[in-house]
C-alpha positions, 0 to 999 in steps of 0.5 A: 549632521556631519555624519550625514554629509560624510555619508553623502560625499562617500556615496558620490565618490563611490558613484564616481568610481563605478562610473569610471569603471563602467566607461572604459572606452578609449577617447582622444581629446584634442585641446588645439595645442595638445591632445590627450588620450584616456578612458572616457570615464576618467576624462568625463570626471576630470572635466566635471571636477575642473568645471566645478573648480573654475566655477567656484573660482568665478563665484569667489572672485565675483561675489565673495570677495566684493562682499567681504570688502564691503563688510570690512569697510562697514566694520570700520567706525568711521565708515558710516555717517555720524549720528549727529549729521543724520540728526541735523539733516533730519531737522533741516528737512522738517 
């Protein structure tokens, strides 16, 4: 399985290199506070990589860290209700 993942990653790297080589037109990117001149393929691949990185950070901050905190809280022995308390609540309802 590791070999298949490595081959797929290598294919994407090769596709990125070919994409960058085929799109050599110069572009001017205005960032409001600065400007960047570069080749179209390189600029597009850089923006794609930056977007994937920022998206990963957002998912990590919004989903992964809260779930880890919840898991760590539930692993504590004093985090859940005591079985004696549950039994007394169940008996009082009956």
